[in-house]
N, C-alpha and C positions, 0 to 999 in steps of 0.2 A: 554719896555715891551710889548706895544701895537703892535709895528712892529714885534717883535719876535713872538707874538701870531698869528699875521695875516699870517706870512709865514708858521708857523706850521699848521694853519687851512687850508691854500691853499694846502700845501703839502699832508695833509691827504685827502683832496678832490680829488686831482689828482691821488692819489694812492688808492682810494676807501677804505680808512681806517675808523675805527669806529670814531664816534664823529661828523660826517657830514651826514645829511640826503641826500637821493638819489637826490631829486629835486635840492637842493643847489649844490651838487656835480656836476650834469649835467650842471648847468648854468656856474659854474667855469670852467669846462672842455671846454665848447663851447667858452667862452671868451678867454681862453688860446689858443685854436686852431686858433681863429681869429687873434691873435697876433703872430702866427707863431710857437706856441709850438707844438712839435712833441712828443706825449707820447710814452714812451718805453712800451714794453710788460708788462702788469700789472701782477705781481705774487701774488697770493692770497692763495696758497696752499704749504704745505710741502709734499714731497713724501718720505716715509720710504721704502727703498729697502733692502730686506733681501737677501744676497748672500749666497747660500748654495752650498758649494763645494762637500761635501760628508756626511754632517749630523753628523759627529763624535764629533762636539763640540756643535752645537745649537739644535740638535734634543733632545726632552724630557729633556730640561735643564731648571731649574726654574730661572736661572740667566737673561735671555734675555727679558722675558715679562715685567719686571720692567723697563728696558731701554726704551722699546717701549712706555710704559705708560708715562714715563718722556718726551719723544719727543711729544706725542699727547697732554699731558697736557700743556706743555709750548707753543706749537703752538697755542692751543685754547686760552690761556690767552693773547696772542699777536694778536689775531684776524685772525689766519690762520687755515684753515682746513687741516687735515692730510689724505692722501690717501696712500694705501699700494701696494707694488709690490714685487714679489718674483722671484728671478733668481735661478734656480736650475740646476747646471751643469750636473746632471744625467738625466735631462729631454730632450727628443729628440727635444723639441721646444726651447731649451736654446738660440741658436744663434738668433732666431727670437725675442724672448723676450728681449734679450740683446740689439738688434738694436732698438727696440721700446723704451726702457729706455733711450738710448743714444740720440735718436731723440727728446725726450721730454724735452724742456727747459723751460716749463711753470711753473715749481714748483721748490722749493729749495729742492734739493736732500740730504737725510741723508742715507748714505750707511753703512749698518752693515758689518764691514769687519773682524769679529772675525775669520772666517774660511779661509780668503784670504791670499795668499802668494804673493810675489812680482810680479810674472808673471801674476797673476789674475788682477792686476791693469792696465796692458797695454791697454786694449780696452778703458779704461775710460780717458786716456790721451787726446783723441779727443773730449771729452764732452764739449759742448759750454756753458752749464748752470752753475749754482752754486751748488757745492757739498762739503759736509763735511763727512769724514770717522768717523764712530763711532766704538769704540773698534778695531781700525785697524790703520796701519801706512805703508806708502810706503817709502822705503829707498831713493828713488830719490827725495823726498820732493816736488812732484808736487801738493799734495793735503793737505788741512787742515785736521788734525786729532785730535779727542778727545779719549784719552785712559786712562787706569789705570796706576798709577805710580808703575808698576810691580816690578822693580828691588829693589827700596828702601823699598817697602812693604815687600818683602821676606827678605831683610837684617834685618829688625826689628824683624821678626819672628824668624829668625836664632839667633839673639842676645838673644831673649827670651829663646830659648832652651839652649843656652850656659850659661845663667844666672841661669838656673835651673840645671846646673851640667852636661849636655850632651856634650860629646866630640866625640862620634861616631854617626854621624847624616847621615842618608841615604836620598835618593831622590827617590820618586815615579814619574817617568817621563811618561807623556802622549805620546803614540806612534805616534800621529800626531802632529808634531812639529810646531804648529802655533807660530806666533811672540810673543804672550803674554807668552807662555811657555818658549821660548828662553830667554826673558828678565828676567823671573823668575829664570831660571837656572843661569844667571849671578849673581843674588843676592845670591843664594846658594853658588856658588864657591867663590864669593868675601869675604864672611864672614869666610868661612873655611881658605882661604889664609891669612886673617887678623889675625887670631888667630893661624896660622901655624899648622893647623890641616890637616891630610892627606885626600885627595880626593880619596876615595876608590871606584873603579869601582864595586867591589862586593856588595857595599851598594847601588848602583844605579839600580833600577828595572824599566824597560820599560813595561808598561801595557796599556791596552785599555782605552779610554776616556769616554766610556759609563759605567753605573753602573754594568751591567752584564759582559761586557768584562773586566773591571778592576778586578772584582771578579774572573773571570775564569783565567785570566793571573796571578794574584797573587797566586791563589790556585796551579796553575801549577808550579810556581816558588818555592813555599814552599815545594812541593813534594821532592825537592832535599836536604831538610834539611839544608839550608844554615845558616851560622852564621849571626845573625841579629844585626843591630846597636841598640842603646838604644832609638833612635828616627828617625822618618821620616818626611820630608817635602814633601807634595804632591802638584802637579801642580794645582789641584783644589779640591773642596769638593767631587765631584762625584768620582774622582779617590781615594780619601781618604776613602770614605764610602765603596766603593767596596773592597778595600784592607783590611779594618777593618773586614768586613764580613769573608773574607778568613782567616785572622789571627786568629780570634776568633773560627772558625771551627777547627783549628789546636791546640786549646787549649792555644793559646798565648793571654795573658790578656792585655787589653788596659785600663789604661796606665801602670799597674804594671810591665809588661815585655817590652813593646814597646810603646813609645809616638808617637802621630800623630798630625800634624798641617796641616790644609787644606788652601784653598784660595777661596773666593767668598762669604761666609756666605749665603748659600742657606737655605731655611726653614728646609729641612730634617736634616741638621747638628745640629739644635737646639733641635731636638727630638730624636737623635740617643743615643745609650747607649754605652759608655758615650757620653755626649754632646761634639761636636766637637770644639776644639780650632781652630780658623780660622782667616782670614783677611776679614773684612767687606768692601765691595765695594759699593760706593754711586751710585747705578745703575740709579735711576730716575734722580739724579742730572746730571749724564753724558749726558743723553738724552736731558735734558734742555740746557746744555751748548752747545751741538751740534746745536740745533736750534738757539740759540742766535748768535753763530758764523756764521751760514749760513745767518742770517738776516743782518749781518754786510755788506754783499755784496750790499744790498739795501740801507742801512743807509749811507754807505761810498763808493759810486761808484768811481771807479778809483784806488782804493787801491788793490794791487795784492800780498802783502806779505803773505806767508803761515805760519801757526802756528801749532805747535805740543803741544797740551794742555794735560797735564797729571793731572788727578784727584787723590789726595791723599786718603789713606784708613785709616781704624781704626782697630787696633788689638783687637780681641775678645778672652778673656781668659775663657776657660770653663774647662772641665774635662778630656780631652784626653792627657794631658801632666803631667808626674810625675816630682816632684822636687826631684832630686837625692841627693840633699844636706841634705834631711831629713832622719832620720832613717827609716828602713823598718817596724819596730814595729811587727816583726814576720811574715811579708807577705811571 
């Protein structure tokens, strides 16, 4: 036990970690250097990099601040400072900023990949530091990724709709097909196929991913007086709330006429009328997991296996889904 504590103490000193005062740490480092120890670059920070491709997902979204808070809190608890950087593809200085990020290997990088597609990961293949994708995944499996268990979560929501008597279930599709939305679409299709229910294209509506664009696109769609399903699954809460506004303006009642299920559990959903049935994502926990995975590179040097870590969700039953098994009671 004494030997184990000694090595733990020395390791903390060499890595400038908490628990060893500066004077003692300096002495240990000098002694180690006299014995031939060559210290590696000491990493004391995590860098949270927001990748903004077009803003269609991350702009004005209540979802991502909680993830960032989770990263910052976990890093602080483990003795690391968090610094922030932003890559905006629409900014004329994007290439310069990208080069700066890729050249900096002094921090553990947490890269927010929510808006990124496969081609956007290509420049990061040359990065020499330690990086973990948050809310993103590259199909070539070159990077560690922490993401939502999207497909299984949607399967659970779809099962809930079917348990409540719904057989005609539509899909409100975000018009920017990020990876998360594609995985959610798999869940939608999987459950319909499981129950041998038709996948009707006329029940799938492609609309904007911002609150206003979702509203405007749904409003335009409804002008054609389409036949509506009894329920919709929406790619996220923002899309669901925008669509609900358009439906209600057309006199379509939620959930009496059409039921809606969202995804993300943003605060607006809990105060909408009716309150939105949705899928809760453990946003802060995802940020914490990303930091802990990044730190594994320091704790276990030499290990190079990549991980795809999927965080499970929780289904939140509120008031936007009607149980069709119950009588209408004159509605």
